[in-house]
C-alpha beads as a LAMMPS data file, in Angstrom:
LAMMPS data file: protein, C-alpha beads

395 atoms
394 bonds

1 atom types
1 bond types

-500.0 500.0 xlo xhi
-500.0 500.0 ylo yhi
-500.0 500.0 zlo zhi

Masses

1 110.0

Atoms # bond

1 1 1 346.112 -78.085 -69.346
2 1 1 348.713 -76.897 -71.226
3 1 1 350.844 -73.549 -69.718
4 1 1 349.931 -71.278 -72.793
5 1 1 346.014 -71.922 -72.324
6 1 1 346.573 -71.738 -68.641
7 1 1 348.115 -68.149 -69.094
8 1 1 345.793 -67.241 -71.858
9 1 1 342.628 -67.547 -69.401
10 1 1 344.735 -65.891 -66.619
11 1 1 344.841 -62.809 -69.451
12 1 1 341.513 -63.178 -70.598
13 1 1 339.548 -63.913 -67.108
14 1 1 341.541 -61.194 -64.801
15 1 1 339.400 -58.293 -62.945
16 1 1 342.180 -56.251 -63.572
17 1 1 342.840 -54.083 -66.631
18 1 1 345.852 -55.676 -68.825
19 1 1 347.149 -54.434 -72.159
20 1 1 350.526 -54.975 -74.105
21 1 1 352.220 -52.388 -76.322
22 1 1 354.793 -52.667 -78.636
23 1 1 358.258 -49.968 -78.635
24 1 1 355.961 -47.558 -81.073
25 1 1 353.488 -47.154 -78.259
26 1 1 350.663 -49.880 -80.670
27 1 1 348.472 -51.645 -78.227
28 1 1 349.054 -55.294 -79.319
29 1 1 346.797 -56.962 -77.219
30 1 1 344.292 -55.988 -74.100
31 1 1 342.066 -58.254 -72.316
32 1 1 338.257 -57.774 -71.847
33 1 1 338.491 -56.131 -68.187
34 1 1 340.903 -52.953 -69.636
35 1 1 338.450 -52.547 -72.706
36 1 1 335.241 -52.773 -70.274
37 1 1 337.526 -50.135 -68.200
38 1 1 337.780 -47.851 -71.620
39 1 1 334.596 -48.601 -72.534
40 1 1 335.423 -49.971 -75.850
41 1 1 333.676 -53.259 -77.744
42 1 1 336.069 -56.084 -78.209
43 1 1 339.119 -55.246 -80.397
44 1 1 338.559 -51.806 -80.777
45 1 1 341.746 -50.437 -79.253
46 1 1 344.202 -52.999 -80.766
47 1 1 346.237 -51.152 -83.158
48 1 1 345.477 -48.295 -81.549
49 1 1 348.435 -45.901 -79.872
50 1 1 348.397 -46.090 -76.161
51 1 1 347.751 -42.129 -75.931
52 1 1 344.302 -42.989 -77.026
53 1 1 343.777 -43.933 -73.583
54 1 1 345.395 -40.651 -72.152
55 1 1 343.653 -37.216 -71.461
56 1 1 344.208 -34.985 -74.392
57 1 1 346.271 -32.403 -72.105
58 1 1 348.960 -35.066 -71.873
59 1 1 349.334 -36.807 -74.512
60 1 1 352.572 -34.763 -75.357
61 1 1 353.945 -35.445 -71.680
62 1 1 352.939 -39.235 -72.148
63 1 1 354.703 -39.560 -75.421
64 1 1 357.699 -37.896 -74.174
65 1 1 357.772 -40.445 -71.235
66 1 1 357.244 -43.606 -73.048
67 1 1 359.916 -42.960 -75.331
68 1 1 362.148 -42.193 -72.400
69 1 1 360.941 -45.659 -71.230
70 1 1 362.030 -47.588 -74.255
71 1 1 365.448 -46.024 -73.875
72 1 1 365.698 -47.796 -70.198
73 1 1 362.821 -50.271 -70.142
74 1 1 362.897 -51.387 -66.110
75 1 1 359.555 -52.852 -64.524
76 1 1 358.142 -50.030 -62.265
77 1 1 355.018 -48.105 -61.214
78 1 1 354.267 -45.407 -63.354
79 1 1 354.048 -41.988 -61.482
80 1 1 354.836 -42.704 -58.124
81 1 1 353.844 -40.317 -55.829
82 1 1 351.556 -38.909 -58.601
83 1 1 348.150 -39.064 -59.258
84 1 1 347.664 -40.727 -62.835
85 1 1 344.471 -40.220 -64.723
86 1 1 343.093 -42.329 -68.294
87 1 1 340.510 -41.227 -70.322
88 1 1 337.662 -43.240 -71.658
89 1 1 336.098 -43.663 -75.096
90 1 1 333.390 -41.097 -74.362
91 1 1 336.559 -38.548 -73.315
92 1 1 335.490 -38.917 -69.166
93 1 1 338.564 -39.330 -67.441
94 1 1 339.321 -41.590 -64.177
95 1 1 341.923 -42.097 -61.727
96 1 1 344.554 -45.259 -61.962
97 1 1 346.960 -47.047 -61.067
98 1 1 349.244 -48.307 -63.521
99 1 1 352.386 -50.818 -63.094
100 1 1 354.894 -51.717 -66.366
101 1 1 356.989 -54.783 -67.315
102 1 1 359.108 -55.063 -70.448
103 1 1 360.062 -57.977 -72.319
104 1 1 361.766 -59.242 -75.393
105 1 1 360.373 -61.847 -77.537
106 1 1 361.813 -62.828 -81.701
107 1 1 359.065 -60.785 -82.705
108 1 1 360.562 -57.851 -80.722
109 1 1 360.135 -55.176 -77.540
110 1 1 357.259 -55.152 -75.881
111 1 1 355.840 -53.981 -72.084
112 1 1 353.235 -54.879 -70.350
113 1 1 350.755 -52.649 -68.591
114 1 1 348.632 -53.487 -65.582
115 1 1 345.536 -50.626 -65.210
116 1 1 343.269 -50.317 -62.264
117 1 1 340.814 -47.994 -61.779
118 1 1 341.201 -46.465 -58.386
119 1 1 338.426 -44.004 -58.098
120 1 1 336.710 -45.683 -55.355
121 1 1 339.767 -45.914 -53.258
122 1 1 340.317 -41.889 -54.174
123 1 1 336.261 -41.470 -52.537
124 1 1 337.266 -43.275 -49.692
125 1 1 340.751 -41.795 -48.934
126 1 1 338.898 -38.211 -49.736
127 1 1 336.034 -39.473 -47.101
128 1 1 338.527 -40.348 -44.959
129 1 1 340.535 -37.465 -45.008
130 1 1 337.107 -35.106 -44.542
131 1 1 336.339 -37.358 -41.670
132 1 1 339.845 -37.177 -40.230
133 1 1 339.732 -33.037 -40.987
134 1 1 336.239 -33.587 -39.251
135 1 1 337.553 -35.225 -36.407
136 1 1 340.049 -32.855 -35.864
137 1 1 337.959 -29.578 -35.483
138 1 1 335.602 -31.287 -33.124
139 1 1 338.563 -32.355 -31.187
140 1 1 339.946 -28.900 -31.617
141 1 1 336.310 -27.159 -30.728
142 1 1 336.120 -29.870 -27.685
143 1 1 339.453 -29.131 -26.711
144 1 1 338.335 -25.279 -26.748
145 1 1 335.586 -25.748 -24.829
146 1 1 337.519 -27.781 -22.349
147 1 1 340.413 -24.877 -22.590
148 1 1 337.481 -22.291 -21.642
149 1 1 335.803 -24.435 -19.186
150 1 1 339.482 -24.779 -17.629
151 1 1 339.803 -20.934 -17.409
152 1 1 336.730 -20.270 -16.261
153 1 1 337.565 -23.074 -13.199
154 1 1 340.871 -21.094 -12.821
155 1 1 339.067 -18.028 -12.868
156 1 1 336.170 -18.835 -10.373
157 1 1 339.519 -20.158 -8.536
158 1 1 341.089 -16.809 -8.472
159 1 1 337.966 -14.792 -8.124
160 1 1 337.143 -17.574 -4.583
161 1 1 341.222 -16.796 -3.560
162 1 1 340.403 -13.173 -3.815
163 1 1 337.459 -13.346 -2.435
164 1 1 338.926 -15.487 0.653
165 1 1 342.019 -13.361 0.701
166 1 1 339.850 -9.907 1.341
167 1 1 337.951 -11.587 3.986
168 1 1 341.186 -12.509 5.924
169 1 1 342.647 -8.884 5.076
170 1 1 339.381 -7.724 6.282
171 1 1 339.337 -10.334 9.518
172 1 1 342.843 -9.260 10.061
173 1 1 341.621 -5.195 10.017
174 1 1 339.061 -6.079 12.166
175 1 1 341.288 -7.920 14.550
176 1 1 343.823 -5.252 14.480
177 1 1 341.368 -2.276 14.791
178 1 1 340.443 -4.362 18.195
179 1 1 343.599 -4.657 19.511
180 1 1 344.776 -0.733 18.305
181 1 1 341.391 0.068 19.588
182 1 1 341.517 -1.414 23.295
183 1 1 344.861 0.573 23.502
184 1 1 343.798 3.873 21.758
185 1 1 340.149 4.279 23.307
186 1 1 341.617 3.291 27.024
187 1 1 343.761 6.997 26.809
188 1 1 341.424 9.438 26.198
189 1 1 338.208 7.868 28.089
190 1 1 340.623 7.498 31.230
191 1 1 341.190 11.332 30.674
192 1 1 337.728 12.109 30.039
193 1 1 336.739 10.227 33.436
194 1 1 339.438 11.897 35.575
195 1 1 339.198 15.203 34.167
196 1 1 334.910 14.718 35.213
197 1 1 335.857 13.937 38.209
198 1 1 337.972 17.212 38.681
199 1 1 335.417 19.096 37.246
200 1 1 333.128 18.236 39.847
201 1 1 335.909 19.133 42.619
202 1 1 336.790 22.102 41.134
203 1 1 333.155 23.231 40.428
204 1 1 332.390 23.034 44.422
205 1 1 335.858 25.181 44.963
206 1 1 334.971 27.366 42.438
207 1 1 338.141 26.799 40.843
208 1 1 337.311 28.130 37.047
209 1 1 340.420 28.644 35.743
210 1 1 341.166 24.635 36.415
211 1 1 337.883 23.680 35.246
212 1 1 338.048 25.229 31.909
213 1 1 341.389 23.325 32.052
214 1 1 339.734 20.015 32.020
215 1 1 336.964 20.819 29.625
216 1 1 340.149 21.275 27.092
217 1 1 341.731 17.885 27.618
218 1 1 337.595 16.308 27.342
219 1 1 336.900 18.250 24.273
220 1 1 340.609 16.978 23.237
221 1 1 339.990 13.550 24.063
222 1 1 336.556 13.094 22.054
223 1 1 338.626 14.726 18.932
224 1 1 341.014 11.869 19.300
225 1 1 338.501 8.940 19.390
226 1 1 336.472 10.888 16.342
227 1 1 339.431 10.774 14.400
228 1 1 340.064 6.948 15.230
229 1 1 336.489 5.984 14.121
230 1 1 336.426 8.317 11.202
231 1 1 339.919 6.482 9.943
232 1 1 338.488 2.691 10.291
233 1 1 335.040 4.144 8.937
234 1 1 337.223 5.399 6.025
235 1 1 338.961 2.140 5.205
236 1 1 335.512 -0.244 5.884
237 1 1 334.270 2.226 2.991
238 1 1 337.100 1.621 0.815
239 1 1 336.975 -2.080 1.230
240 1 1 333.058 -2.096 0.713
241 1 1 333.598 0.133 -2.338
242 1 1 331.758 2.881 -1.095
243 1 1 334.511 5.740 -2.327
244 1 1 333.693 7.081 -5.255
245 1 1 335.183 10.260 -6.848
246 1 1 332.360 12.853 -8.110
247 1 1 334.563 15.673 -9.442
248 1 1 332.819 19.423 -9.818
249 1 1 334.249 22.684 -10.567
250 1 1 335.052 25.154 -7.644
251 1 1 337.413 27.680 -6.301
252 1 1 340.789 25.677 -4.955
253 1 1 342.223 28.885 -3.654
254 1 1 339.461 29.570 -1.893
255 1 1 338.095 26.133 -0.511
256 1 1 341.719 24.851 0.331
257 1 1 342.000 28.922 2.470
258 1 1 338.712 27.566 4.394
259 1 1 340.176 24.003 5.193
260 1 1 343.524 25.723 6.628
261 1 1 341.435 28.541 8.413
262 1 1 339.082 25.718 9.848
263 1 1 342.208 23.828 11.022
264 1 1 344.057 26.791 12.638
265 1 1 342.356 26.186 16.386
266 1 1 343.900 22.741 16.227
267 1 1 347.070 24.067 15.777
268 1 1 349.413 23.767 19.161
269 1 1 350.732 26.939 21.018
270 1 1 353.071 28.813 18.946
271 1 1 353.046 26.632 15.613
272 1 1 352.475 28.831 12.557
273 1 1 349.917 27.355 9.775
274 1 1 350.353 29.051 6.013
275 1 1 348.922 28.913 3.194
276 1 1 349.833 29.955 -0.741
277 1 1 348.352 29.601 -4.089
278 1 1 350.126 29.917 -7.701
279 1 1 348.118 29.570 -10.971
280 1 1 344.570 29.137 -11.832
281 1 1 341.827 29.075 -9.160
282 1 1 339.127 26.771 -11.056
283 1 1 339.246 22.970 -10.872
284 1 1 337.530 20.803 -11.579
285 1 1 338.130 17.997 -9.083
286 1 1 335.936 15.838 -6.134
287 1 1 336.017 18.478 -3.282
288 1 1 335.345 16.015 -0.108
289 1 1 338.313 13.793 -1.308
290 1 1 340.235 17.081 -1.319
291 1 1 339.399 17.973 1.795
292 1 1 339.814 14.353 3.519
293 1 1 343.041 14.303 2.445
294 1 1 344.158 17.913 3.689
295 1 1 342.746 17.432 7.060
296 1 1 344.695 14.293 7.251
297 1 1 348.223 15.757 6.132
298 1 1 347.522 18.965 8.022
299 1 1 346.331 17.044 10.874
300 1 1 349.935 15.193 10.862
301 1 1 352.052 17.996 10.007
302 1 1 350.260 19.436 13.505
303 1 1 351.049 16.208 15.614
304 1 1 354.328 15.804 14.586
305 1 1 356.098 19.045 14.666
306 1 1 357.095 20.820 17.556
307 1 1 354.815 23.755 19.864
308 1 1 357.106 26.334 17.623
309 1 1 356.843 24.356 14.707
310 1 1 355.740 26.053 10.746
311 1 1 353.513 24.030 8.621
312 1 1 353.722 25.657 4.812
313 1 1 350.351 24.457 3.030
314 1 1 350.791 25.172 -1.151
315 1 1 348.970 24.574 -3.827
316 1 1 349.456 25.032 -7.744
317 1 1 346.945 24.494 -10.612
318 1 1 347.800 23.486 -13.962
319 1 1 346.228 22.904 -17.106
320 1 1 346.755 19.623 -16.599
321 1 1 346.648 18.909 -12.811
322 1 1 346.280 20.222 -9.109
323 1 1 349.884 19.918 -7.004
324 1 1 349.313 19.725 -3.266
325 1 1 351.825 19.987 -0.972
326 1 1 352.092 20.046 2.496
327 1 1 355.459 20.638 4.518
328 1 1 356.672 20.684 7.848
329 1 1 359.360 20.993 10.383
330 1 1 358.305 17.948 12.416
331 1 1 360.104 14.627 13.653
332 1 1 360.093 13.146 10.424
333 1 1 360.450 9.937 9.376
334 1 1 363.561 7.462 9.743
335 1 1 364.621 5.689 6.561
336 1 1 364.284 2.414 7.985
337 1 1 360.319 3.441 8.350
338 1 1 359.867 5.261 4.683
339 1 1 359.186 2.442 3.040
340 1 1 356.230 0.919 5.219
341 1 1 354.409 4.421 5.284
342 1 1 351.287 4.267 3.807
343 1 1 350.955 0.460 5.128
344 1 1 348.025 0.182 7.209
345 1 1 348.665 0.272 10.898
346 1 1 351.713 1.658 10.505
347 1 1 353.340 3.677 12.374
348 1 1 357.301 4.955 12.568
349 1 1 359.424 4.380 15.271
350 1 1 360.138 7.626 16.577
351 1 1 356.033 8.269 17.095
352 1 1 354.851 5.735 19.085
353 1 1 354.311 8.089 22.381
354 1 1 352.372 9.959 20.077
355 1 1 348.548 8.973 19.517
356 1 1 347.164 8.030 16.241
357 1 1 345.594 4.666 14.538
358 1 1 348.675 4.419 11.966
359 1 1 345.776 4.321 8.985
360 1 1 345.998 7.797 8.047
361 1 1 348.056 8.174 5.366
362 1 1 346.718 4.873 4.039
363 1 1 343.814 6.466 3.524
364 1 1 345.625 9.597 2.196
365 1 1 347.429 7.364 -0.549
366 1 1 343.937 5.422 -1.618
367 1 1 342.327 8.848 -1.717
368 1 1 344.794 10.140 -4.317
369 1 1 344.739 6.786 -5.923
370 1 1 340.797 6.752 -6.040
371 1 1 341.301 10.028 -8.337
372 1 1 344.077 8.636 -10.575
373 1 1 346.731 10.817 -8.573
374 1 1 350.259 10.363 -7.274
375 1 1 351.884 11.286 -4.023
376 1 1 355.302 11.025 -2.416
377 1 1 357.300 12.334 0.147
378 1 1 360.839 13.535 1.207
379 1 1 361.582 13.573 4.752
380 1 1 364.505 13.346 7.117
381 1 1 364.404 12.536 10.570
382 1 1 364.288 15.668 13.048
383 1 1 363.965 17.627 10.345
384 1 1 361.304 17.743 8.961
385 1 1 358.664 16.199 6.336
386 1 1 356.960 17.338 2.894
387 1 1 354.186 15.590 0.860
388 1 1 353.603 16.624 -2.500
389 1 1 350.349 15.156 -4.273
390 1 1 349.369 15.367 -7.987
391 1 1 345.889 15.292 -9.150
392 1 1 345.031 15.406 -12.320
393 1 1 341.952 17.372 -13.392
394 1 1 339.190 16.081 -14.978
395 1 1 338.110 18.341 -17.597

Bonds

1 1 1 2
2 1 2 3
3 1 3 4
4 1 4 5
5 1 5 6
6 1 6 7
7 1 7 8
8 1 8 9
9 1 9 10
10 1 10 11
11 1 11 12
12 1 12 13
13 1 13 14
14 1 14 15
15 1 15 16
16 1 16 17
17 1 17 18
18 1 18 19
19 1 19 20
20 1 20 21
21 1 21 22
22 1 22 23
23 1 23 24
24 1 24 25
25 1 25 26
26 1 26 27
27 1 27 28
28 1 28 29
29 1 29 30
30 1 30 31
31 1 31 32
32 1 32 33
33 1 33 34
34 1 34 35
35 1 35 36
36 1 36 37
37 1 37 38
38 1 38 39
39 1 39 40
40 1 40 41
41 1 41 42
42 1 42 43
43 1 43 44
44 1 44 45
45 1 45 46
46 1 46 47
47 1 47 48
48 1 48 49
49 1 49 50
50 1 50 51
51 1 51 52
52 1 52 53
53 1 53 54
54 1 54 55
55 1 55 56
56 1 56 57
57 1 57 58
58 1 58 59
59 1 59 60
60 1 60 61
61 1 61 62
62 1 62 63
63 1 63 64
64 1 64 65
65 1 65 66
66 1 66 67
67 1 67 68
68 1 68 69
69 1 69 70
70 1 70 71
71 1 71 72
72 1 72 73
73 1 73 74
74 1 74 75
75 1 75 76
76 1 76 77
77 1 77 78
78 1 78 79
79 1 79 80
80 1 80 81
81 1 81 82
82 1 82 83
83 1 83 84
84 1 84 85
85 1 85 86
86 1 86 87
87 1 87 88
88 1 88 89
89 1 89 90
90 1 90 91
91 1 91 92
92 1 92 93
93 1 93 94
94 1 94 95
95 1 95 96
96 1 96 97
97 1 97 98
98 1 98 99
99 1 99 100
100 1 100 101
101 1 101 102
102 1 102 103
103 1 103 104
104 1 104 105
105 1 105 106
106 1 106 107
107 1 107 108
108 1 108 109
109 1 109 110
110 1 110 111
111 1 111 112
112 1 112 113
113 1 113 114
114 1 114 115
115 1 115 116
116 1 116 117
117 1 117 118
118 1 118 119
119 1 119 120
120 1 120 121
121 1 121 122
122 1 122 123
123 1 123 124
124 1 124 125
125 1 125 126
126 1 126 127
127 1 127 128
128 1 128 129
129 1 129 130
130 1 130 131
131 1 131 132
132 1 132 133
133 1 133 134
134 1 134 135
135 1 135 136
136 1 136 137
137 1 137 138
138 1 138 139
139 1 139 140
140 1 140 141
141 1 141 142
142 1 142 143
143 1 143 144
144 1 144 145
145 1 145 146
146 1 146 147
147 1 147 148
148 1 148 149
149 1 149 150
150 1 150 151
151 1 151 152
152 1 152 153
153 1 153 154
154 1 154 155
155 1 155 156
156 1 156 157
157 1 157 158
158 1 158 159
159 1 159 160
160 1 160 161
161 1 161 162
162 1 162 163
163 1 163 164
164 1 164 165
165 1 165 166
166 1 166 167
167 1 167 168
168 1 168 169
169 1 169 170
170 1 170 171
171 1 171 172
172 1 172 173
173 1 173 174
174 1 174 175
175 1 175 176
176 1 176 177
177 1 177 178
178 1 178 179
179 1 179 180
180 1 180 181
181 1 181 182
182 1 182 183
183 1 183 184
184 1 184 185
185 1 185 186
186 1 186 187
187 1 187 188
188 1 188 189
189 1 189 190
190 1 190 191
191 1 191 192
192 1 192 193
193 1 193 194
194 1 194 195
195 1 195 196
196 1 196 197
197 1 197 198
198 1 198 199
199 1 199 200
200 1 200 201
201 1 201 202
202 1 202 203
203 1 203 204
204 1 204 205
205 1 205 206
206 1 206 207
207 1 207 208
208 1 208 209
209 1 209 210
210 1 210 211
211 1 211 212
212 1 212 213
213 1 213 214
214 1 214 215
215 1 215 216
216 1 216 217
217 1 217 218
218 1 218 219
219 1 219 220
220 1 220 221
221 1 221 222
222 1 222 223
223 1 223 224
224 1 224 225
225 1 225 226
226 1 226 227
227 1 227 228
228 1 228 229
229 1 229 230
230 1 230 231
231 1 231 232
232 1 232 233
233 1 233 234
234 1 234 235
235 1 235 236
236 1 236 237
237 1 237 238
238 1 238 239
239 1 239 240
240 1 240 241
241 1 241 242
242 1 242 243
243 1 243 244
244 1 244 245
245 1 245 246
246 1 246 247
247 1 247 248
248 1 248 249
249 1 249 250
250 1 250 251
251 1 251 252
252 1 252 253
253 1 253 254
254 1 254 255
255 1 255 256
256 1 256 257
257 1 257 258
258 1 258 259
259 1 259 260
260 1 260 261
261 1 261 262
262 1 262 263
263 1 263 264
264 1 264 265
265 1 265 266
266 1 266 267
267 1 267 268
268 1 268 269
269 1 269 270
270 1 270 271
271 1 271 272
272 1 272 273
273 1 273 274
274 1 274 275
275 1 275 276
276 1 276 277
277 1 277 278
278 1 278 279
279 1 279 280
280 1 280 281
281 1 281 282
282 1 282 283
283 1 283 284
284 1 284 285
285 1 285 286
286 1 286 287
287 1 287 288
288 1 288 289
289 1 289 290
290 1 290 291
291 1 291 292
292 1 292 293
293 1 293 294
294 1 294 295
295 1 295 296
296 1 296 297
297 1 297 298
298 1 298 299
299 1 299 300
300 1 300 301
301 1 301 302
302 1 302 303
303 1 303 304
304 1 304 305
305 1 305 306
306 1 306 307
307 1 307 308
308 1 308 309
309 1 309 310
310 1 310 311
311 1 311 312
312 1 312 313
313 1 313 314
314 1 314 315
315 1 315 316
316 1 316 317
317 1 317 318
318 1 318 319
319 1 319 320
320 1 320 321
321 1 321 322
322 1 322 323
323 1 323 324
324 1 324 325
325 1 325 326
326 1 326 327
327 1 327 328
328 1 328 329
329 1 329 330
330 1 330 331
331 1 331 332
332 1 332 333
333 1 333 334
334 1 334 335
335 1 335 336
336 1 336 337
337 1 337 338
338 1 338 339
339 1 339 340
340 1 340 341
341 1 341 342
342 1 342 343
343 1 343 344
344 1 344 345
345 1 345 346
346 1 346 347
347 1 347 348
348 1 348 349
349 1 349 350
350 1 350 351
351 1 351 352
352 1 352 353
353 1 353 354
354 1 354 355
355 1 355 356
356 1 356 357
357 1 357 358
358 1 358 359
359 1 359 360
360 1 360 361
361 1 361 362
362 1 362 363
363 1 363 364
364 1 364 365
365 1 365 366
366 1 366 367
367 1 367 368
368 1 368 369
369 1 369 370
370 1 370 371
371 1 371 372
372 1 372 373
373 1 373 374
374 1 374 375
375 1 375 376
376 1 376 377
377 1 377 378
378 1 378 379
379 1 379 380
380 1 380 381
381 1 381 382
382 1 382 383
383 1 383 384
384 1 384 385
385 1 385 386
386 1 386 387
387 1 387 388
388 1 388 389
389 1 389 390
390 1 390 391
391 1 391 392
392 1 392 393
393 1 393 394
394 1 394 395
């Protein structure tokens, strides 16, 4: 086979579209694959401008590109990095990949173009792209599900930790209560047993004065035991979520006046308990929580004040809140103890000789918190303490 015959066979039987154009952009030769690709009959494209194969919207730009190529001809791929489109005889467009190679003969300058229809490749790439997007979406969804599962596990872990921590605190509370109770119960019980024996003795002697004195001691001991039990029951109710804020409308001046009056008999020998009020008298608050708070604060003031001490209870009502203060001139709170004051079972170093559970102020703080209020205090050792509460009204 001669060389020219082999080249012709390669041109004619190549599956890739091949066409040759002169420098005027006229098609001078085109192989069967290219004619079939563009939908033309044999020889129908010879002599036509190359722009007849370009979409009309791109013809003007292509002419400029062709003229630039003729000025500086060199082998290259057309539209590198861009999507190229060709046009069939029926006007339909399809994506192509084109490479150009210029050459010169005695007849002039020519450019041979190799044209490949990349429709299937584009469809495959689009499918792959869509598949990748879908795969990424599924990965994100599964990642989200996994993250949600991890978050749920973390939440369960936190809930379990909180539950175990709460159980630990309750167990510690019970242990500390048993330890405290074994000490605090022993003193009043011993006093009552001793006083009962003495009452019997003084009864035989018809000594009414000493009998009355020991009856008073028994009543005081019973009162102390009741306080201990009430403190522990209050803490237990808080832990079980049984303390609720149930506001109602009351005359606060009359209500606090009754509480102060009820507590007068518990004062020491020459102690003075005063109550003053200013502002409106009508409030909307939980009366039982207010009673519990005042009983606790006033009891502490009485307990930690001298026999001739002065205890001042004051209430003030504004449109937004009730402000309560309980002031005494008692033993006060040492500076080192003040930051622990509202901790359960904490007792100041200067009152360890006075009976108490160390629960009272912790309970007061929880009551105030339940009513969305605030509590603070000012105290100086051996000069007294003032507790001030601000409780918003439920208007």
